[in-house]
GUVOMAR-988371 format. One record per residue (C-alpha): x, y, z. Coordinates in steps of 0.2 Angstrom, whole numbers, padded with zeros to 4 digits, always signed. Example, Ala and Ser with C-alpha at 12.3 -4.5 7.8 and 13.67 -1.06 7.14 Angstrom:
! GUVOMAR-988371
+0062-0022+0039
+0068-0005+0036
***
This chain:
! GUVOMAR-988371
+0000-0001+0000
+0006+0017-0005
+0009+0030+0011
-0006+0043+0013
+0001+0059+0009
-0015+0071+0013
-0013+0078-0005
-0029+0089-0005
-0041+0090-0020
-0045+0105-0029
-0055+0107-0045
-0048+0108-0063
-0055+0128-0063
-0050+0131-0046
-0032+0127-0052
-0032+0136-0067
-0037+0150-0060
-0024+0149-0048
-0011+0147-0062
-0015+0161-0071
-0015+0172-0054
+0003+0163-0047
+0011+0169-0066
+0004+0185-0066
+0012+0203-0061
-0006+0211-0057
-0003+0205-0043
+0012+0217-0036
+0010+0236-0033
+0021+0240-0047
+0016+0227-0060
+0032+0222-0060
+0034+0204-0050
+0025+0187-0049
+0024+0174-0037
+0034+0165-0051
+0049+0175-0054
+0055+0168-0037
+0045+0152-0038
+0047+0148-0053
+0041+0132-0064
+0058+0135-0076
+0069+0135-0060
+0063+0120-0050
+0048+0133-0039
+0064+0141-0035
+0074+0154-0042
+0092+0146-0040
+0098+0163-0028
+0104+0164-0010
+0094+0178-0006
+0079+0183-0019
+0078+0199-0028
+0061+0208-0026
+0052+0220-0035
+0062+0231-0046
+0072+0218-0051
+0074+0211-0068
+0078+0194-0074
+0075+0177-0069
+0085+0163-0059
+0101+0165-0057
+0101+0181-0071
+0089+0190-0059
+0099+0209-0054
+0095+0221-0045
+0090+0234-0058
+0097+0253-0060
+0091+0269-0058
+0074+0271-0051
+0070+0253-0051
+0086+0248-0041
+0078+0237-0027
+0084+0242-0009
+0091+0226-0005
+0090+0207-0006
+0076+0199+0002
+0083+0191+0020
+0080+0172+0018
+0081+0161+0005
+0067+0155-0007
+0058+0141-0001
+0054+0128-0013
+0033+0122-0017
+0035+0103-0017
+0021+0093-0008
+0016+0110+0002
-0001+0108-0002
-0001+0090+0008
-0010+0090+0024
+0006+0085+0033
+0010+0104+0030
+0001+0115+0043
+0018+0128+0046
+0027+0140+0034
+0041+0150+0035
+0061+0148+0041
+0056+0152+0056
+0037+0145+0058
+0029+0162+0059
+0012+0155+0051
+0006+0141+0059
-0012+0130+0060
-0019+0133+0076
-0039+0131+0077
-0038+0142+0093
-0034+0156+0083
-0050+0166+0073
-0044+0163+0057
-0035+0146+0060
-0018+0152+0060
-0007+0159+0072
+0000+0173+0058
+0007+0188+0056
-0005+0199+0053
-0013+0191+0067
-0034+0196+0068
-0031+0204+0053
-0032+0188+0043
-0048+0182+0038
-0057+0167+0039
-0060+0153+0024
-0041+0148+0019
-0039+0131+0014
-0023+0129+0021
-0007+0135+0029
+0001+0135+0010
-0014+0147+0005
-0013+0157+0023
+0005+0160+0018
+0000+0168-0001
-0007+0181+0009
+0006+0187+0012
+0021+0192-0003
+0010+0204-0008
+0010+0215+0006
+0030+0216+0007
+0036+0231+0000
+0053+0223-0005
+0045+0207-0012
+0030+0213-0022
+0020+0230-0014
+0033+0241-0020
+0040+0257-0011
+0029+0268-0001
+0026+0283-0015
+0028+0270-0029
+0009+0265-0028
-0006+0264-0017
-0004+0247-0013
+0012+0250-0008
+0007+0265+0002
-0004+0256+0009
+0007+0239+0015
+0019+0253+0023
+0006+0260+0033
+0003+0241+0038
-0015+0243+0030
-0020+0224+0025
-0037+0219+0028
-0045+0238+0031
-0052+0249+0019
-0042+0253+0005
-0030+0240+0011
-0017+0229+0004
-0030+0216+0001
-0044+0226-0005
-0033+0236-0019
-0028+0221-0029
-0045+0212-0027
-0054+0227-0035
-0038+0224-0050
-0044+0207-0052
-0064+0213-0051
-0062+0226-0065
-0055+0210-0075
-0070+0203-0082
-0060+0187-0088
-0053+0185-0071
-0072+0187-0065
-0074+0174-0076
-0061+0162-0072
-0065+0166-0052
-0086+0162-0056
-0078+0143-0064
-0070+0140-0049
-0079+0146-0035
-0099+0139-0031
-0100+0157-0021
-0095+0168-0032
-0109+0175-0046
-0102+0193-0047
-0083+0202-0046
-0091+0210-0032
-0093+0192-0022
-0072+0190-0023
-0061+0191-0010
-0042+0190-0008
-0047+0173+0001
-0054+0167-0015
-0036+0172-0025
-0024+0164-0008
-0034+0148-0008
-0034+0146-0027
-0014+0149-0029
-0012+0138-0015
-0022+0123-0027
-0011+0128-0042
+0005+0128-0030
+0000+0110-0023
-0003+0104-0043
+0013+0110-0049
+0023+0105-0032
+0015+0088-0032
+0031+0075-0029
+0025+0058-0022
+0034+0047-0038
+0051+0047-0032
+0061+0032-0031
+0059+0031-0013
+0042+0032-0014
+0042+0018-0030
+0052+0008-0011
+0038+0011+0000
+0024+0006-0012
+0034-0012-0013
+0045-0010-0028
+0060-0014-0021
+0070-0013-0037
+0064+0004-0039
+0081+0011-0028
+0100+0007-0032
+0109-0004-0020
+0119+0014-0014
+0102+0023-0011
+0096+0009+0000
+0115+0009+0009
+0110+0029+0012
+0094+0024+0016
+0101+0016+0030
+0112+0026+0036
+0100+0041+0035
+0090+0032+0049
+0099+0020+0060
+0113+0034+0058
+0133+0032+0063
+0144+0022+0075
+0137+0034+0088
+0118+0031+0084
+0119+0048+0080
+0105+0049+0061
+0099+0060+0053
+0079+0058+0054
+0078+0064+0069
+0076+0081+0060
+0072+0075+0043
+0058+0062+0048
+0040+0056+0042
+0034+0055+0026
+0043+0068+0019
+0060+0071+0029
+0055+0084+0040
+0051+0084+0059
+0044+0103+0054
+0054+0107+0070
+0067+0120+0073
+0085+0118+0076
+0102+0127+0076
+0115+0120+0065
+0128+0135+0064
+0124+0140+0049
+0134+0152+0042
+0123+0172+0040
+0125+0179+0023
+0116+0194+0016
+0109+0210+0025
+0100+0201+0037
+0083+0201+0044
+0084+0219+0057
+0090+0208+0072
+0105+0211+0083
+0113+0230+0086
+0115+0236+0068
+0101+0225+0060
+0111+0213+0051
+0110+0199+0060
+0094+0185+0055
+0092+0177+0076
+0078+0164+0067
+0067+0156+0077
+0067+0170+0091
+0057+0183+0082
+0043+0173+0084
+0044+0168+0101
+0054+0180+0109
+0064+0166+0118
+0082+0167+0116
+0085+0150+0118
+0077+0150+0102
+0091+0161+0092
+0098+0155+0076
+0085+0139+0075
+0075+0139+0059
+0064+0124+0052
+0071+0108+0047
+0067+0108+0028
+0058+0093+0018
+0072+0083+0008
+0060+0081-0005
+0067+0084-0022
+0081+0094-0013
+0095+0090-0026
+0083+0100-0037
+0082+0116-0023
+0099+0124-0022
+0106+0135-0013
+0102+0128+0002
+0101+0133+0021
+0089+0148+0029
+0100+0158+0019
+0106+0151+0004
+0121+0150+0011
+0127+0133+0002
+0124+0130-0016
+0127+0112-0019
+0119+0098-0010
+0137+0089-0005
+0143+0105+0003
+0126+0107+0014
+0128+0088+0020
+0145+0089+0023
+0141+0104+0034
+0130+0092+0043
+0145+0084+0046
+0154+0094+0057
+0144+0111+0059
+0154+0124+0069
+0172+0118+0058
+0161+0121+0044
+0156+0137+0050
+0173+0143+0053
+0177+0137+0037
+0164+0146+0026
+0167+0146+0007
+0161+0162+0003
+0163+0160-0017
+0149+0148-0016
+0134+0161-0012
+0124+0167-0026
+0123+0184-0023
+0121+0196-0039
+0130+0212-0036
+0120+0226-0027
+0129+0242-0028
+0127+0249-0010
+0119+0232-0003
+0133+0219-0004
+0146+0228+0006
+0136+0220+0020
+0135+0202+0013
+0146+0193+0026
+0145+0208+0037
+0142+0197+0051
+0155+0183+0046
+0166+0196+0047
+0164+0199+0065
+0172+0185+0077
+0158+0187+0089
+0146+0185+0078
+0151+0171+0071
+0156+0163+0089
+0138+0167+0093
+0131+0157+0081
+0145+0143+0084
+0139+0144+0101
+0121+0140+0098
+0124+0125+0089
+0114+0108+0094
+0122+0098+0080
+0137+0086+0089
+0149+0082+0074
+0142+0063+0066
+0156+0052+0063
+0152+0046+0045
+0166+0041+0032
+0167+0050+0016
+0161+0036+0006
+0145+0033+0017
+0142+0051+0014
+0144+0047-0004
+0128+0034+0002
+0118+0048+0010
+0121+0058-0005
+0115+0044-0014
+0102+0042-0003
+0094+0060-0006
+0094+0057-0026
+0082+0043-0022
+0070+0060-0015
+0071+0065-0033
+0052+0064-0043
+0058+0064-0059
+0044+0073-0063
+0049+0089-0057
+0064+0088-0066
+0056+0101-0081
+0038+0109-0075
+0039+0119-0090
+0022+0113-0094
+0012+0122-0079
+0018+0141-0088
+0001+0149-0096
+0006+0157-0114
+0000+0173-0108
-0014+0179-0091
-0026+0189-0091
-0021+0205-0088
-0011+0204-0103
+0004+0210-0092
+0022+0201-0099
+0027+0184-0091
+0045+0188-0095
+0056+0197-0083
***
């Protein structure tokens, strides 16, 4: 029997609506960036960069740049773009590297989230709830105050009120007859343009992300379903090491457990801190991770354990994309503190910025801050041999669904707004 993946089922009409919304720049303040820009079907639902370039940037994937002149982006976003694989499963109830959005039935919206009571009800999943937020980030999609009315609302933290970010974006869609038809087809409770809400938008985007991100036919999945020949001998050896551990019994599955190889927990593993930071520390260049959510100093430098499905496709790795190959991030786990102190900066994928590049390694250049990251580390060194590390890498490659390697079929030829798909 194959395992229960918990994938939600959505109508074709809802997925089709979500696809158009996902690729349409109409959801950004300046109409110059889409969800797909950072989670593209051509780049395995990521962008290939250590840290993403939001609105104002030009290009796609590793060719994306920071723009110029009036369109120069104020800075890169502080954390690596998460891949979208399998996130519409009921197994995933927590979003973002720091877990600041999580399903919680005690909350009015059903989620603990950055917007608090402003988050509306009716969202299908944590993935749908997450889709409410990129549009209100001034660096990510909204734009800077003074550039457009949506950016002004975002800067004033007006999300759900009259003239708020979600209302203004909904109004754009309500004014587009082609979109109205798509919403009417997708939802039983939408008969007229005035019935459309941003909850409908977010739920449709999540439905499409669920379809594009479906990844449950890897060699490992086939093995679980009873095909013992689906994995190679070396992949099976790596699986044994992954679950059983080194000679001290320290394994990988304690953090990367379950059907999707994640405990959904938070761990401090001495990750190098690159980029401009997330506003923490004396100058704002640190990223304290989970502590930003809980307020507990014991959670400093802890980040969510990533799912390992399709992990071979989703470099760079880490909350800030510090490691650009699967081998590099696995070898970091073998001795995290030593790796931190010997971090090879050349692997960071950070397109140049005329003023912000000077901040890219400001934390790593500070021995006190690096020592603080090292002191918070929770992962003791492993005793795996180099050959055993090779076998673990073989197993991780067995988690790749070959259907996820080329997702171009999910890209529409055009979108209802008429805005260009290309960046």
